[in-house]
C-alpha positions in Angstrom: -18.5 -73.8 21.4 -19.2 -71.0 23.8 -21.7 -70.7 26.6 -22.7 -67.2 27.9 -24.7 -67.4 31.1 -25.5 -64.5 33.4 -22.6 -65.6 35.6 -20.1 -65.5 32.8 -19.2 -61.8 32.7 -15.4 -62.1 32.9 -13.5 -62.6 29.7 -13.3 -66.3 29.0 -13.8 -69.0 26.4 -11.7 -70.4 23.5 -12.1 -68.2 20.5 -9.9 -70.3 18.2 -12.0 -73.3 18.9 -15.2 -71.3 18.3 -14.0 -70.3 14.8 -12.7 -73.8 14.0 -15.8 -75.6 15.1 -18.0 -73.3 13.1 -16.0 -74.0 10.0 -16.1 -77.7 10.5 -19.8 -77.7 11.0 -20.2 -75.7 7.7 -18.4 -78.5 5.9 -20.4 -81.3 7.4 -22.6 -83.0 4.8 -25.3 -83.5 7.4 -25.6 -79.7 7.7 -26.5 -79.2 4.0 -29.8 -77.5 4.8 -28.5 -75.5 7.8 -28.9 -71.8 7.5 -26.5 -70.4 10.0 -25.7 -69.4 13.6 -27.5 -67.1 15.9 -25.9 -65.3 18.8 -27.8 -65.7 22.0 -26.9 -65.6 25.7 -28.0 -64.4 29.1 -25.6 -61.5 29.1 -24.4 -59.1 26.4 -23.1 -56.2 28.4 -19.6 -57.7 28.9 -17.0 -59.6 26.9 -17.3 -57.2 23.9 -14.6 -58.9 21.8 -16.3 -62.3 22.1 -19.7 -60.8 21.2 -18.4 -59.2 18.1 -16.5 -62.3 17.0 -19.6 -64.5 17.4 -21.6 -62.0 15.4 -19.1 -62.3 12.5 -19.2 -66.1 12.8 -23.0 -65.9 12.6 -22.8 -64.1 9.2 -20.3 -66.4 7.5 -18.0 -68.6 9.5 -15.9 -69.5 6.4 -14.7 -66.0 5.9 -13.6 -65.4 9.6 -9.8 -65.3 10.2 -9.0 -64.8 13.9 -5.8 -62.8 13.3 -7.5 -60.5 10.9 -10.5 -60.1 13.2 -8.2 -59.1 16.1 -6.4 -56.5 14.0 -9.7 -54.9 12.8 -11.2 -55.1 16.3 -8.3 -53.3 17.9 -8.3 -50.6 15.3 -12.1 -50.1 15.7 -11.8 -50.1 19.5 -8.9 -47.8 20.0 -8.3 -46.0 16.7 -5.4 -46.6 14.2 -2.8 -44.6 16.1 -3.0 -46.5 19.4 -4.0 -49.8 17.7 -0.4 -50.3 16.4 0.8 -50.6 19.9 -2.3 -52.2 21.5 -2.4 -55.1 19.0 -0.1 -56.8 21.5 -2.8 -56.4 24.2 -5.5 -58.0 22.1 -3.1 -60.9 21.3 -2.2 -61.4 25.0 -5.9 -61.5 25.9 -6.5 -64.1 23.2 -3.5 -66.2 24.4 -4.8 -66.3 28.0 -8.4 -65.3 28.9 -9.8 -66.4 25.6 -7.8 -69.5 25.2 -9.6 -72.1 27.3 -13.2 -73.2 27.2 -14.6 -75.0 30.2 -17.7 -74.3 32.2 -15.5 -74.4 35.3 -13.0 -72.0 33.8 -14.5 -68.5 33.7 -11.6 -66.4 35.2 -13.9 -65.0 37.9 -13.1 -64.3 41.6 -14.3 -66.9 44.1 -16.3 -64.3 46.1 -18.9 -64.4 43.4 -19.4 -68.2 43.9 -22.2 -69.7 45.9 -23.4 -73.1 47.1 -26.4 -74.8 45.5 -26.2 -73.3 42.0 -26.2 -75.4 38.8 -22.5 -74.5 38.4 -20.3 -76.1 41.0 -17.9 -73.2 41.1 -14.2 -72.8 40.4 -12.0 -75.8 41.2 -8.4 -75.4 42.4 -7.3 -76.4 38.9 -9.1 -73.6 37.2 -8.1 -71.1 39.9 -4.5 -72.0 39.2 -5.0 -71.6 35.5 -6.1 -68.0 35.9 -3.2 -67.3 38.2 -0.9 -68.5 35.4 -2.4 -65.6 33.3 -1.2 -62.9 35.7 2.1 -62.1 34.0 0.3 -61.4 30.7 -2.5 -59.6 32.5 0.0 -57.3 34.1 1.6 -56.7 30.6 -1.9 -55.9 29.3 -2.5 -53.3 32.0 0.9 -51.7 31.8 0.7 -51.4 28.0 -2.8 -49.9 28.1 -1.9 -47.4 30.7 0.9 -46.0 28.5 -1.9 -44.9 26.1 -3.7 -43.0 28.8 -3.0 -39.5 27.5 -4.1 -40.5 23.9 -7.2 -42.5 24.9 -8.3 -41.0 28.2 -11.5 -39.7 26.5 -12.3 -43.0 24.8 -15.0 -44.7 26.8 -14.2 -48.1 25.3 -10.6 -47.8 26.5 -11.7 -46.8 29.9 -14.0 -49.8 30.1 -11.3 -52.2 29.0 -8.8 -51.0 31.6 -11.3 -51.5 34.4 -12.4 -54.8 32.9 -8.9 -56.3 32.6 -8.0 -54.8 36.0 -10.9 -56.5 37.9 -9.9 -59.8 36.4 -6.3 -59.3 37.4 -7.3 -58.3 40.9 -9.8 -61.1 41.1 -7.1 -63.6 40.5 -5.0 -62.0 43.3 -8.1 -62.4 45.5 -8.2 -66.1 44.7 -4.5 -66.5 45.4 -4.8 -64.7 48.8 -7.9 -66.8 49.7 -6.1 -70.0 48.8 -3.0 -69.0 50.9 -5.3 -68.1 53.9 -6.9 -71.5 53.5 -3.5 -73.2 53.5 -2.5 -71.3 56.6 -5.7 -72.4 58.2 -5.1 -76.0 57.4 -1.6 -75.9 58.8 -2.7 -74.1 61.9 -0.4 -71.1 61.2 -2.3 -68.2 62.8 0.2 -65.5 61.9 0.1 -66.5 58.2 -3.7 -66.8 58.2 -4.1 -63.2 59.6 -1.6 -61.9 57.0 -3.4 -63.4 54.1 -6.8 -62.6 55.5 -5.8 -58.9 55.6 -4.7 -59.1 52.0 -8.0 -60.7 51.0 -9.8 -57.7 52.5 -7.4 -55.2 51.0 -7.9 -56.5 47.4 -11.7 -56.7 47.7 -11.9 -53.1 48.8 -9.6 -52.1 46.0 -11.7 -53.9 43.4 -14.8 -51.9 44.7 -12.8 -48.7 44.3 -11.6 -49.6 40.8 -15.0 -50.7 39.5 -16.7 -47.6 41.0 -14.6 -45.5 38.5 -16.7 -46.6 35.5 -20.4 -46.2 35.2 -20.8 -49.6 33.6 -19.7 -51.2 36.9 -22.0 -49.2 39.2 -25.6 -50.4 40.1 -26.5 -46.8 41.0 -26.2 -45.8 37.3 -28.5 -48.6 36.2 -31.0 -47.9 38.9 -31.1 -44.2 38.0 -31.6 -45.0 34.4 -34.4 -47.5 35.2 -36.1 -45.1 37.4 -37.0 -42.9 34.4 -39.3 -45.6 33.0 -42.7 -47.1 34.1 -42.5 -49.9 36.5 -41.6 -53.2 34.8 -43.0 -55.3 37.7 -46.4 -53.9 38.8 -46.2 -52.6 42.3 -42.4 -52.5 42.4 -40.4 -49.4 41.6 -37.7 -50.1 39.0 -34.9 -49.3 41.4 -36.2 -52.3 43.4 -36.6 -54.7 40.4 -33.8 -53.5 38.2 -31.4 -56.3 39.0 -34.1 -59.0 38.6 -34.8 -57.8 35.1 -31.2 -58.6 34.1 -32.4 -62.2 33.9 -35.1 -64.2 32.2 -36.6 -64.9 35.6 -38.7 -62.0 37.0 -39.8 -62.4 40.6 -40.0 -59.7 43.4 -39.5 -62.5 46.0 -36.5 -64.3 44.5 -33.9 -61.6 44.2 -31.4 -63.2 46.5 -30.9 -66.4 44.4 -31.0 -64.3 41.2 -28.4 -61.9 42.6 -26.0 -64.8 43.0 -26.9 -66.3 39.7 -26.1 -63.1 37.9 -23.1 -62.4 40.1 -21.3 -59.3 38.9 -18.4 -57.0 39.9 -20.6 -53.9 40.5 -18.9 -51.7 43.0 -21.8 -51.7 45.4 -22.1 -55.5 45.3 -18.4 -56.1 45.9 -18.4 -53.7 48.9 -21.8 -54.2 50.4 -22.8 -57.8 49.4 -19.8 -59.9 48.6 -17.3 -58.5 51.1 -19.7 -59.1 54.1 -20.0 -62.7 53.1 -16.2 -63.1 52.7 -15.7 -61.5 56.1 -18.1 -64.0 57.7 -16.2 -66.8 56.0 -12.8 -65.5 57.3 -14.3 -65.0 60.8 -15.6 -68.6 60.8 -12.2 -69.8 59.8 -10.6 -67.7 62.6 -13.0 -69.1 65.1 -12.3 -72.7 64.1 -8.6 -72.0 64.0 -8.8 -70.9 67.6 -10.6 -74.1 68.5 -8.2 -76.3 66.6 -10.9 -77.5 64.2 -10.6 -78.3 60.5 -13.2 -77.9 57.7 -12.7 -81.4 56.4 -16.1 -83.1 56.4 -18.0 -79.8 56.8 -17.5 -78.6 53.2 -17.5 -80.5 49.9 -15.3 -77.8 48.2 -12.8 -76.0 50.3 -12.7 -73.0 48.0 -16.5 -72.2 48.0 -17.1 -69.1 50.1 -20.9 -69.1 50.7 -21.2 -72.6 52.3 -20.6 -70.7 55.5 -21.6 -67.3 54.5 -24.9 -67.4 52.5 -27.2 -64.6 53.7 -30.0 -65.8 55.9 -33.3 -64.0 56.4 -33.6 -60.2 55.9 -30.3 -58.5 55.2 -29.4 -55.3 57.1 -28.9 -53.4 53.9 -30.5 -53.0 50.5 -28.6 -54.1 47.4 -30.3 -51.2 45.4 -29.0 -47.7 45.1 -26.0 -48.0 47.4 -23.0 -46.2 45.7 -19.5 -47.2 46.7 -18.5 -44.5 49.1 -15.1 -43.8 47.6 -16.3 -43.9 44.0 -16.5 -40.2 43.3 -13.0 -39.6 44.6 -11.5 -42.2 42.3 -13.5 -41.2 39.3 -12.0 -37.7 39.6 -8.5 -39.0 40.1 -8.4 -40.7 36.6 -7.6 -44.2 35.4 -3.8 -43.8 35.6 -4.1 -43.0 39.4 -6.2 -46.1 39.9 -3.4 -48.4 38.7 -0.7 -46.9 40.8 -2.4 -48.7 43.6 -1.8 -52.0 41.9 1.6 -52.0 43.4 0.0 -52.6 46.8 -1.2 -55.9 45.5 1.8 -56.7 43.4 4.4 -56.5 46.3 3.6 -60.0 47.4 2.9 -61.7 44.1 5.6 -64.3 44.2 5.0 -65.7 40.8 5.4 -62.5 38.7 
């Protein structure tokens, strides 16, 4: 029904199918001695609505009504006064982000992909599907921001605005990357440079946005972990913290694990993912000057890290590097964050 791997931290899945499949299984004569469901996964710090729905299914699938669940969840999340207006937000999320189950369709940005993992990464088809969600994602953000004065002290509201916002911006990144790739293929240097600049712009903005919430900053997790005894003997927790997000604990394998548990932490977007994307764009720029194509060099045109996987020792540490502009944006408030979305929206031709 639903798979929740460490890489699956963007809202995704088919909630209606999850409920329907659970009910069908309950009625199957072959399941007469079956006791129930259990909720398990490699990540539980994201996709709050999915986690709560699966928990209700685990108790008794036959009593779960998706519309009733959405109504109760929205009230519990935002309070009865705002929930009356934000029910439309929950419904829009269910109609888009939570309406398609496919291991290839996780609504994530391509900069978090890598070569050699067990998941092949996003295909052009799934990228286009997420792009089709942009109008409703924009509606979600605009509707939520109207409740800023009422809910600005609600931490769940603040989390959701950043969470939906990073998905929206991640889809814009995918679009700009695809347009840069198309310009590369056609040999249009001016168009390539235009879209390459927009790729960089949206990535830096994602880092600024996510730095505005503690749940999207590695520094916060590192500081918290530093208060406890070392989990891996001989390694301070601020060195092993990311490793312990997974079932695999190894002080020598953090690079592969970092990509396996790819996340939109502000520090990672700015200091880990962007340098790889920059190398990717520079390689395209170099080949464009030489009149070369990437056909034959890459199995999947959209995968970034075929050209840009880190080799050897990196010139920076992934631990404890706060996004430099984070403090400024945390002070400015959520509503200010989304005024900058207009920068990205100016050239969105399909909205």
